C-alpha positions, 0 to 999 in steps of 0.5 A: 260627768253629765249630772243631769243625765244621771237624774234622767236615767235614775243613777243617783245613789247619792239620793237617800230620801232625807237629809245627811244624818250628821246634820243633826249633830251639827245642830245639836252641837253648834246650834243655828249661830254656825249658819250666820245670818244667812243666806246659807248656800248648799252646792250640789243640792240634789232634791234639796233634803239638806237645804230643807233641814237647815231652813227649818231652823229659820235660816235663809237657804239656797240650793244650787245644782248643775243638773236641771232635773235635780233643781226641779225636783227639789222645788217639787218637794218644797213648800214655801219660799224657803229654801229656794233652789237655782240652776247654777254652778258653784265654780262660778260665784255671783257678786253677793256673798253668803254667810255659810256654805253646807258641804256634803256631796259636792267636794267628793263628787268633783274630780279631785284635780278641781279641788283647788278651784273648789276652795277658791270658789268657797272663799269667793262665795263666803263672807269674811268670817263665814263658815264652811260647814262640811261632811267630808267623805274620807274613804268610799268603798270603790276607787275611781269615784265619784264619790272621791275620798280624801285625807285630813292632811290633804284637806288641811293643805287645800284649805289652810290658806284660805280657811281656819279650822274651827272644830272637827269630829267624827260624827255618830250618825251616818247614812248606812255604810258610812259609819266611821267614814266621814269627818265634819269640819267647820272652817271659818273663811279668813279675811283677806286684803280687798274684802268688803266688810 
């Protein structure tokens, strides 16, 4: 999938012009503590709406996207130095770690064959004990994707080795058409041998 080409052609149905509504529930229920001390990584950040919402809570945030036009659009829509936006691949973690990852549109956008790789990358990005705060899209209204749906059982199997489930709930707030079709999950990255703590 050439994501930059999608932006170039204006084929961006995921671009809603505002942050993901369930983020408001996450903030109200869990507060700023769920993000840790920062930085927070937002992979597949698009135009940066979610990154800006989290940054407004006083946390240092970095949005990451493989599409140059997405990163340019995010920067153009952002005032100040936080959040910052970088062109990069979530599957290529850097040496520095983050205290939390906010997942909303990256996991459902990649081919399902890449999901194990996603989990491995998330574990590499995160500090031990760091949170993956996710809004998983369970059942998109079309087959073939993206977005690609998933089941809770699949999520358990994929994340179980590297993460422990802290909390989950069906959000009451959602983009129009996604009501009852998403699940919020907060997953804590397990400590592993070789971790630098």
